[in-house]
C-alpha positions as CSV (number, residue, x, y, z in Angstrom):
1,M,6.7,17.3,20.7
2,L,8.2,15.6,17.6
3,D,6.9,12.3,18.5
4,I,3.6,13.6,18.6
5,I,3.8,15.0,15.1
6,V,5.5,11.9,13.7
7,Q,2.6,9.8,15.3
8,A,-0.1,12.1,13.6
9,S,1.5,12.4,10.4
10,F,1.5,8.5,10.2
11,T,-2.0,8.1,11.1
12,A,-3.0,11.0,8.8
13,V,-1.2,9.6,5.7
14,C,-2.4,6.1,6.3
15,L,-6.1,7.2,6.7
16,Y,-5.6,9.5,3.4
17,I,-4.2,6.4,1.5
18,W,-7.1,4.3,2.5
19,F,-9.9,6.7,2.2
20,E,-8.5,9.0,-0.7
21,T,-6.7,6.8,-3.2
22,D,-7.3,3.5,-5.0
23,A,-3.8,2.1,-3.6
24,A,-5.3,-0.6,-1.4
25,I,-7.4,-2.1,-4.6
26,E,-4.4,-1.8,-6.5
27,Y,-2.0,-3.7,-4.2
28,L,-4.9,-6.2,-3.9
29,R,-4.7,-6.7,-7.6
30,L,-0.9,-7.0,-7.8
31,I,-1.1,-9.6,-4.8
32,D,-4.0,-11.2,-6.7
33,K,-2.3,-11.2,-9.9
34,S,1.1,-12.6,-8.1
35,V,-1.0,-15.6,-6.3
36,G,-2.9,-16.2,-9.4
37,L,0.2,-17.2,-11.2
38,I,0.7,-19.9,-8.7
39,T,-3.0,-21.0,-7.9
40,K,-4.7,-20.0,-11.3
41,E,-7.5,-18.7,-9.1
42,K,-9.1,-15.1,-9.5
43,N,-10.1,-13.2,-6.2
44,E,-13.6,-12.8,-6.2
45,I,-14.1,-10.0,-3.9
46,I,-11.8,-7.8,-6.7
47,E,-14.2,-9.0,-9.4
48,K,-17.3,-8.0,-7.1
49,F,-15.5,-4.7,-6.5
50,D,-15.1,-4.2,-10.5
51,K,-18.6,-5.0,-11.1
52,Q,-19.7,-2.7,-8.4
53,R,-17.5,0.2,-9.6
54,E,-19.0,-0.3,-13.0
55,L,-22.4,0.7,-11.7
56,S,-21.0,3.3,-9.3
57,P,-17.6,4.7,-10.5
58,S,-17.0,6.9,-7.3
59,I,-17.5,3.8,-4.9
60,S,-14.6,3.4,-2.6
61,L,-12.9,0.3,-1.3
62,P,-14.1,1.1,2.4
63,E,-17.6,1.9,1.2
64,F,-17.7,-1.3,-1.0
65,F,-16.7,-3.4,2.1
66,C,-19.4,-1.9,4.3
67,I,-22.0,-2.5,1.5
68,E,-20.8,-6.2,0.9
69,N,-20.4,-7.1,4.5
70,N,-22.3,-5.0,6.9
71,N,-20.6,-5.9,10.1
72,F,-18.3,-4.1,12.9
73,L,-15.2,-4.5,11.2
74,S,-16.6,-3.3,7.8
75,R,-17.8,-0.5,9.3
76,L,-14.7,0.2,11.2
77,F,-12.7,0.2,8.1
78,S,-15.2,2.6,6.3
79,C,-15.2,5.3,8.8
80,P,-12.1,7.9,9.0
81,V,-12.7,8.7,12.9
82,C,-13.1,5.1,13.7
83,L,-10.1,3.8,12.0
84,G,-8.0,6.9,13.1
85,V,-8.5,6.0,16.6
86,W,-7.1,2.4,16.2
87,T,-4.5,3.6,13.7
88,N,-3.2,6.1,16.0
89,I,-2.1,3.6,18.6
90,I,0.2,1.7,16.1
91,P,3.0,4.5,16.0
92,S,2.3,4.9,19.9
93,L,3.5,1.6,20.5
94,L,6.1,1.4,17.7
95,M,7.8,4.5,19.2
96,S,7.1,3.4,23.0
97,A,5.3,7.0,23.3
98,P,3.7,7.7,26.6
99,I,-0.1,7.6,26.8
100,S,-0.2,11.3,27.3
101,Y,0.8,11.9,23.7
102,Y,-2.1,9.6,22.3
103,F,-4.9,12.3,22.3
104,P,-2.9,15.2,21.4
105,S,-1.6,13.0,18.6
106,L,-5.1,11.6,17.4
107,I,-6.7,15.4,17.3
108,L,-3.7,16.4,15.4
109,S,-3.8,13.6,12.8
110,F,-7.6,14.3,12.1
111,F,-6.5,17.9,11.5
112,L,-3.8,17.0,9.1
113,Y,-5.9,14.3,7.1
114,Y,-9.1,16.4,6.7
115,G,-6.6,19.5,5.9
116,L,-4.8,17.0,3.1
117,N,-8.2,16.0,2.1
118,K,-9.4,19.5,1.5
119,L,-6.1,20.7,0.0
120,T,-6.2,17.9,-2.5
121,D,-9.9,18.2,-3.5
122,G,-9.3,21.6,-4.9
């Protein structure tokens, strides 16, 4: 039972960080500055995102990816349910959990993610 809770919590936190915070773009900026010190080049994805953010301040990185490149991967990374299904596999594999834990963990992860989302939106 604890394995299911740990798997679901991992997935819910990953989804929350990806969809509800700017952590991903901030890490990209940090990596870009570190690499930029060596290569003296700027990452054009970050520049395009910043320009898009000036036009529409509420746009998130997943939405930007979907607008910029409308393909399977960008749609996968911009859909919480789709990404949650695949993200839930990672802790299952790392914990060597039985396959029977997958679906209860997946459902619980969505409850946790949407509950956390609702809780933080006020």
